[in-house]
N, C-alpha and C positions, 0 to 999 in steps of 0.2 A: 504494500500500500504506500501511496505517496505520503510524505510527511505532512502534518497538519498545516504547516506554513508554506506548502508548495507554491502558493501564489501570493506570498505576502510582500510585495509582489515581485517576487522573484520572477514573475512574468517579465518584469522589467525592474527590478531594484526599487527599494523605497526611495522615492524622489526626494523627500525632505532630507534624508540622511546623506544622500549623494550630493545634493546641492550645497548643504552646509559644509561637508568635507571638502568639496571642490573649491568653494569660496574661501574657506579658511586657508587652504593650501596656496591659492593664488595670492591672498593677502600676505602670507608668510614669505613667499618668494619676492613680492614687492618690497617688503621690509628688509629682506636680506640684501637686495640690491642697494637700498638706501644706506644700510649699514656699511656695505662695502665701499661706497663713495665717501662716507664719513671717515672710514679707516684710512683711505688714501690721503684725505686732507690732513688727518692727524699725523700721518707719517711725514708729510711735507713740513708740518710745524716742527716736528722733532728734528728733522734735518736742518732746518733754518736755525733752531734754537741751539743746536750743538756747535754752531759756528761762532759762538761767543755771546749768545743772547743770555737772558736771565735763566739761572738754574731753576727758579721757581716756576717759570712758564713751561720749561721743558718737563719738569717733574709733573706738573698739572696735566700736560698733554699725555705723558706716559701713563698716568693713572686712568685717564679717559680711554686710552688705547687698550689697556688691560680689561677695562669694563666692557668695551665694545667687543673684544675678542670672546669674552665669556658669553655675551649675549648672542653672538654669531654661532657659537657652539650649541647653545640651547636651542636656537631656532632651527639650525640644521638638523638636530636630532628630532625635533618636533615635525619637521617636514618629512623626514624619512618615515616616521611613525604613521603620518597621515597617508603617505603613498602606499605603505603596506596595507593599511586599513582599507583603502579604496580598492586595491588589487584583490583583497579577500572578498569584498562585497561583489566585485565584478565576477570573480570565479564562482562564488556561490550562486549568484543570479543566473549565470550562464548554465551551470549544472542543473538548476531547477527547471529552466526552460527546456533543456534537453530531456529531463524526466517527463515533463508534461507532454512534449511532442511524442515521446516513446509511448506513453500511456494512451494518448488519443489514437495513435497508430494501431495499438493492440486492440482497440475497440472497433476498428474498421475491418470488415471481412476481407477486403482485397488489398490492404496496405502491406507493403513489403518493408519490414523494419530495416533491412540491409541498405535501403535507398535513402535513409534519413541523413546519413553523413554526420559530420561533426558540427555542433552548434557554434556559430561564430561568437567570439567574445563580445559581451555587451560593451558598447562604447568604442568598439574597434580594437585593432591590434595594439594601439598606443594607450589603451585605458590605464589610468593611474598616473599618466604623465601630466594630466590637467583635468579640467572639468569633465566628468563622465556623463555623456549624453548620447542618446541614439542619433546616428547620423541623419541629417536632414538634407533634402535637395536644396541647392542654392536658389535664391530668388531669381526668377527669370531663366531658370535652367532650360536649355534647348532640348527638344525632343528629337529622337532619332527619326530618320525617314520612315514614314509609315506607322510610327508609334501611336500618334493620336488617332489615325484612321482605324487602326486595329482595336484600340480601346473603344472607340465609338461603335464599331461593328458589334463588339461583345455587349456593349450597353444596350444597343438597339434590340439584340436578341433577348436580353433580360427584360426590357420594357414591354416587348411583345408577348412575354409569357413563355418563350422558348427556353426554359430553364436549363435543360440538358445542354443545349447548344451554347448557352451563355456560360455555363460552368466550364465547359471545355475550352471556349474561346478565352476566357479570363485566365485559365490555367496556362494555356499556350502563350498568352501575353506575358505572364510572369516569367516563363522560361526564356522567351525571346528577348525581353527587355529587363534583365535583372538590375535592380537599383533604380528603376524608373521613378520619376516624381509622381507618377500615377499608380505606382505599385500598391500603396496602402489602399487606395480606392478600388483598385482591381480586385484585391483580395477580399475586401469587404463585400463587394457585389457577388463574388464567387461564393462566399459564405451564404449570402441571401438566396442565391440560386440553388445551392445544395440543400439548404434547409427546406426550401419549397418542394424539393424532390424527396424529402424525408430522410436525407443522409446527414443525421445530426452530428456524428463524430467528425465527418469530413468538414462539415460547416464550422464546427468549433475550431478545427485546425486552421481554416481559412481566416477566421476572425482573429485568432491568435497572431497569424502572420500579418494581418492588417494592422493590428495594434503595435506589433514589433517594428514594422516598416515605417509607420507614421504615428508615433505616440502623441504628436501635437497636431495631427491632421484633422480635417473636418469630420471624419467618421470614427475617430479614436475612442471617444466616450461610448458611442453606440456599439462599437465593436467589442469593447470590454464588457459592456452590459450583456450583449448577446452571448459572448463566451461564457459568462457566469451562468446565465439561464440554461445554456446548452449543457454545461457540466451537471447541473441539477437533473436535467432530463436524462442524462446518461448514468444517473445514479451516484454521481460524485458530489454529494451534498456538502460535505465539509469544504472541499475545494471551491465549490460554487459560492458558499457563504463568504469565504476569504476574498474571492475575486470580485464579487458584488460590493463588498465593503470598500474596495479600492476605488470604485467609480466616484462616489462623492468626495473621497479624499483627493483625487487627482483632478476631477472636473466639477467642483462645487457649483451649485446654481443651475446646472444644465438639466434638461428633461431626463436624460439618461441617469443622472444622479438621483433624481426624485424617484424614478422607476426602480432603481437598484435598492433604495431604502425601503420602498413598499414591498419589493420581492423578498428582501431579507426578513421583513416583519411577517409576511405570509408563510415563509419557510421556517420561521421560528429560530433564525440564526441567533447565536449568543452575541 
C-alpha cells in the first residue's frame, strides 16, 4: 500500500516548504556576496593601515575582518544545510510521484509497467541549486510547425463527443511535442476524454500528468481536483483525501477548491 502521505503532495512537493527554503537560500547567497565585498574592502584598509597608519585603525579593521570571517563560515554552513534539505525534498517528491504512477498503472488492465521509465526529478536536473519549481514554458514561446493545428484537431474531436479519437489524438500530441506549452492542457482534455469512456485509472494518470506539466496552468486546480475524485472512485480513499486537501491549499478561492472541500466533507476525510 502507498504511504498515507503519498500525495502530500509529493505529487509535487509542499509548495510553502519549497518556496520558503528556496527564498531563504537565495537571501543567504545574496548576503554572502555582500559579505565578500565587505571583506575585500577591509583587506584594503588593512593594507593601507600597515603602511604607517594608526595601529588602532588597523586593529579595529582586523577585528571586523575576524567577525566577518566567522559570519561567512556560519552562512556557508547554513547554505549547505538548506541545499541538502531541498535535495531531500526533491528526491522524496520524485519517488512518491513514481509510486503513484506505478500504482495507477497497476490499476489499468493494459498498462505495461516496463514502459513507465524513470520519473524525472522535480524541479529539473539542477534542483537544489536554486528555487525548486516545475519548469514552465517561456512567455510567448513559439510552437512547432503543426503543433497548434494538431492540438486543435484533438480538441475538435473532444468537443464533438468523439472521445476515443480525442484521447488518442491528445496522447499522440504528447508524444510528438514533449515539453509543449500546450502539454498541460492536452493532458487535461485527454483525462476528460478517458473519463467519458469510463477509463478512470487512465484518466487519473492523464490528470496527474496535466498537473505535473503545468502546476500554474489554467487547468491545474481542476486537474488536481479530478485526480483526487478519481482516486476515490478507484478505491484509494486515503490518497484521495490527501490530494483533495491540497486543492484549497494551492488554489484558494477557486471553484475547484470549494468543490474539493465539499468532496472531503462528503467522504468524511479527517
